[in-house]
C-alpha positions in Angstrom: 87.8 128.9 88.7 88.1 128.2 92.4 89.1 124.9 93.9 85.5 123.8 94.6 84.6 124.5 90.9 87.5 122.4 89.7 86.5 119.5 92.0 83.0 119.7 90.7 84.2 119.5 87.1 86.4 116.5 87.9 83.5 114.6 89.4 81.4 115.5 86.4 83.9 113.8 84.1 83.9 110.6 86.2 82.9 109.9 89.8 85.5 108.6 92.2 85.0 105.5 94.4 86.9 107.1 97.3 86.6 110.7 98.6 89.4 113.2 97.9 90.2 116.8 98.5 91.4 119.4 96.1 93.2 122.5 97.3 95.0 125.5 95.7 98.4 126.0 97.3 98.3 129.7 96.5 102.0 129.3 95.5 104.1 129.3 92.3 106.3 126.3 91.7 109.1 126.0 89.1 109.1 122.1 89.4 105.5 121.0 89.1 102.0 122.4 88.4 100.4 120.0 90.8 100.7 116.8 92.8 98.7 114.0 94.4 99.2 112.6 97.9 97.8 109.1 98.0 98.1 108.8 101.8 95.7 111.7 102.4 94.0 111.5 99.0 94.7 115.1 98.4 95.2 116.9 95.1 97.3 120.1 95.3 97.3 122.6 92.5 99.9 125.4 92.4 97.4 127.8 91.0 99.8 130.7 90.7 101.5 128.8 87.9 98.5 129.6 85.6 97.3 132.8 84.0 93.7 133.9 84.6 92.9 133.9 80.9 91.2 131.1 79.0 94.4 129.3 78.0 95.8 129.4 81.5 92.5 128.1 83.0 92.4 125.3 80.5 95.9 124.3 81.4 95.0 124.4 85.1 92.1 122.0 84.4 94.5 119.8 82.4 96.7 119.6 85.5 93.8 118.9 87.7 92.6 116.0 85.5 96.2 114.6 85.5 96.3 114.6 89.3 92.7 113.2 89.4 93.9 110.3 87.2 96.4 109.5 89.9 93.6 109.4 92.5 91.4 107.1 90.3 94.5 104.9 89.7 95.0 104.7 93.5 91.3 103.9 93.9 91.7 100.9 91.5 94.5 99.7 93.7 92.7 100.0 97.1 93.9 103.5 97.8 97.6 103.0 97.3 100.1 103.6 94.5 103.4 101.9 93.5 106.7 103.8 93.3 106.3 104.0 89.6 103.1 106.2 89.4 103.3 107.1 85.7 102.9 103.6 84.2 100.8 102.3 81.3 97.7 101.9 83.5 98.0 105.6 84.7 98.3 107.0 81.2 95.4 104.9 80.0 93.2 106.4 82.8 94.4 109.9 82.1 93.9 109.8 78.4 90.4 108.3 78.9 89.6 111.2 81.3 90.7 113.7 78.8 88.5 112.2 76.1 85.5 112.2 78.4 86.2 115.8 79.4 86.4 116.9 75.8 83.2 115.1 74.9 81.4 116.8 77.8 83.0 120.2 76.8 84.6 120.5 80.2 88.1 120.6 78.8 88.9 122.3 75.5 90.6 120.2 72.8 93.8 122.3 72.4 95.2 120.4 69.4 92.3 121.2 67.1 92.4 124.8 68.1 95.5 125.4 66.0 95.1 125.0 62.2 98.9 125.2 61.8 99.5 122.4 64.3 96.8 120.2 62.6 98.4 120.7 59.2 101.8 119.7 60.6 100.2 116.7 62.3 99.0 115.5 58.9 102.5 115.9 57.5 104.0 113.9 60.3 101.4 111.2 60.2 101.4 110.7 56.4 104.9 111.5 55.4 106.8 109.9 58.3 104.7 107.6 60.5 102.8 105.9 57.6 105.8 105.9 55.2 108.1 104.5 57.9 105.5 101.8 58.7 105.2 100.9 55.0 109.0 100.7 54.6 109.3 98.3 57.6 106.4 96.2 56.4 108.0 96.0 52.9 111.2 95.0 54.5 109.4 92.2 56.2 108.2 91.0 52.8 111.8 90.8 51.5 113.0 89.2 54.7 110.5 86.4 54.2 111.9 85.9 50.7 115.5 85.9 52.1 114.4 83.3 54.6 113.3 81.0 51.7 116.5 81.6 49.8 118.6 80.8 52.9 116.7 77.5 53.4 117.2 76.7 49.7 121.0 77.0 49.9 121.3 75.3 53.3 122.2 78.2 55.5 120.6 79.5 58.7 118.5 82.6 58.2 119.5 83.8 61.7 123.2 83.8 60.6 122.2 85.8 57.5 120.4 88.4 59.7 123.3 88.5 62.2 126.3 88.7 59.8 124.9 90.0 56.5 122.2 92.4 57.4 123.6 93.1 60.9 120.2 93.9 62.5 118.7 92.4 65.6 116.8 89.2 65.1 113.8 90.5 67.0 113.6 93.4 64.6 113.7 91.1 61.6 111.1 88.8 63.1 108.8 91.7 63.9 109.1 93.1 60.4 108.1 89.7 58.9 105.1 89.4 61.2 104.0 93.0 60.2 103.9 91.8 56.6 102.3 88.4 57.4 99.6 90.0 59.6 99.1 92.8 57.1 99.2 95.4 59.8 98.0 99.0 58.9 101.1 101.1 58.4 99.3 104.4 59.3 99.7 103.4 63.0 103.4 103.8 62.7 106.3 101.3 63.0 106.4 101.4 66.8 102.7 100.5 67.2 103.1 98.0 64.4 105.7 96.2 66.5 103.4 96.1 69.4 100.6 94.7 67.3 102.9 92.1 65.7 103.5 90.8 69.2 99.8 89.9 69.7 99.3 86.3 68.7 95.5 86.2 68.8 94.2 87.6 65.5 91.0 88.9 66.9 92.7 90.7 69.8 95.3 92.1 67.3 92.7 93.4 65.0 90.7 94.9 67.8 93.9 96.7 69.1 94.7 97.8 65.5 91.2 99.3 65.1 91.5 101.1 68.4 94.8 102.7 67.3 93.4 103.7 63.9 90.4 105.3 65.7 92.8 107.5 67.7 93.2 105.7 71.0 96.5 106.3 72.7 99.1 103.4 72.6 99.0 103.2 76.4 95.2 102.9 76.5 95.3 100.1 73.9 98.2 98.3 75.6 96.5 98.5 79.0 93.2 97.2 77.6 95.1 94.2 76.0 96.9 93.4 79.3 93.6 93.8 81.2 91.9 91.3 78.9 94.7 88.8 79.2 94.5 89.0 83.0 90.7 88.5 83.0 91.0 85.5 80.7 93.9 83.8 82.6 93.0 81.0 84.9 93.3 82.1 88.6 95.1 78.9 89.5 97.6 79.4 86.6 98.2 83.0 87.8 98.9 81.7 91.4 101.2 79.0 90.0 103.2 81.7 88.1 103.4 83.9 91.1 104.5 80.9 93.2 107.3 80.2 90.6 108.4 83.8 90.6 108.5 83.9 94.4 110.5 80.6 94.6 113.0 81.9 92.1 113.4 85.2 94.1 113.8 83.3 97.4 116.4 81.0 95.8 118.3 83.9 94.4 118.3 85.8 97.6 119.3 82.7 99.6 122.2 82.1 97.3 123.3 85.7 97.6 123.0 85.5 101.4 125.3 82.5 101.5 127.8 84.3 99.4 127.7 87.4 101.7 128.1 85.2 104.8 131.1 83.5 103.2 132.7 86.8 102.2 132.2 88.1 105.8 133.7 85.0 107.3 136.8 85.3 105.1 137.4 88.9 106.0 137.1 88.4 109.7 
């Protein structure tokens, strides 16, 4: 595949709001397979990193989709990217692109191509992720009982968690919420903690269903954040930003006074 063909495939996966270029460097790199330059909106692929066989060309396309995700991410931000390019929003865009590419048979689903890997995946999911989730959820059930017992004998449950169980209070609270919300253990303990942090039951159930269907955690988290931003009152958002800015200014002003004082004492 040449560079024009790769660009054609990327646009077939999803169109881009802003024009971009894609070039093969003709070089081999030990550091990266490709990169994206937001200033020039240029995707550079180190094509000599890839073998000309089917596996190598599929990996080349994977790299191109990765860099294209950076471009689409930049498009959503008016053509610019923050210093932290690989954030939750980026991974959500990238994973969605891969799903679309697989559905259109542009990119080959490499995971399903290996029966051995699929078998191992089922072991990891059922024996470890699900079992671990069930254990944490069961612990939440017993923690709730311990809470009632502590109340009955007149001691603080937090003190029991701190000094008897010696676990973080946040971990104990999350475990109890996992049980109370009846979160599906098959998503794994880490995703269960994320779900337990969603107060709205409808939003929590929607996020849980997305994870069970196979959506990546970053995609689900980004969608949840996006919905929260859309629903938040614009005036309230500005008030929050105003408060943050005022705190930052106050902190910087205080530090500036301290530095001026130190300089004066040393002169």
